[in-house]
C-alpha positions as CSV (number, residue, x, y, z in Angstrom):
1,M,96.2,134.5,84.4
2,H,99.2,132.3,84.4
3,D,101.1,134.4,82.3
4,S,100.3,137.4,84.7
5,I,101.2,136.1,87.7
6,W,104.1,134.3,86.0
7,F,105.3,137.8,85.7
8,E,103.2,139.7,88.4
9,T,105.6,136.9,90.8
10,S,109.4,137.2,88.6
11,A,109.1,141.2,89.8
12,K,107.8,142.7,85.8
13,P,103.6,144.8,86.1
14,A,101.4,143.2,84.8
15,V,97.5,143.2,84.0
16,F,95.1,140.1,83.0
17,L,92.6,141.2,80.6
18,A,89.3,138.8,80.2
19,S,85.7,139.6,79.2
20,D,83.2,140.1,81.7
21,V,82.2,135.8,81.5
22,F,85.2,135.1,83.8
23,V,85.4,137.4,86.6
24,E,84.5,134.1,88.8
25,A,86.9,132.1,86.8
26,A,89.5,134.5,87.7
27,Q,89.1,134.8,91.0
28,R,89.3,131.2,91.3
29,Q,92.6,130.5,89.1
30,A,94.5,133.0,91.0
31,D,93.4,131.2,93.9
32,A,94.5,128.2,92.6
33,L,97.9,130.2,91.9
34,G,98.6,131.8,94.6
35,L,97.8,135.3,94.3
36,P,94.6,135.8,94.9
37,E,95.3,139.9,93.9
38,V,96.7,139.4,90.3
39,R,95.9,142.7,89.1
40,R,92.8,142.2,85.8
41,I,90.7,144.8,83.9
42,F,87.1,142.7,82.7
43,V,85.8,143.9,79.7
44,P,82.4,143.9,78.1
45,H,81.6,140.2,76.5
46,P,81.4,139.0,74.0
47,I,85.0,139.2,72.6
48,Q,84.3,136.7,69.5
49,D,82.1,137.7,66.9
50,A,82.7,141.6,68.2
51,T,83.9,144.2,65.2
52,N,86.8,145.6,64.5
53,E,84.3,149.1,66.0
54,E,83.0,147.0,69.1
55,M,86.9,146.9,69.3
56,K,88.6,149.4,69.6
57,A,85.5,150.8,71.3
58,K,85.8,148.1,74.2
59,A,89.5,148.8,74.2
60,E,89.1,152.8,74.6
61,A,87.1,152.0,78.0
62,A,89.8,149.7,79.4
63,V,93.3,151.8,78.5
64,D,93.3,154.2,81.5
65,K,92.2,151.0,83.7
66,V,95.2,149.6,82.2
67,I,97.5,152.5,83.1
68,A,96.6,152.5,86.4
69,A,96.8,149.3,86.8
70,L,99.9,148.9,86.4
71,T,101.0,152.2,87.7
72,R,99.7,150.7,91.1
């Protein structure tokens, strides 16, 4: 989140990506860091033990959302 906010406040578009168990924590951190509207995309949890195929599917499901967030 820190990096996304740094890029955004430096006029460089960024999107924060995390697994969906961190939705509330991400909002609290974005609020605390002063950019509550920072762009973010959440993918299904878990990540750590996902297979390569599962990670590819998560990435494919998220890529259009990331592009849309960066170009809004």
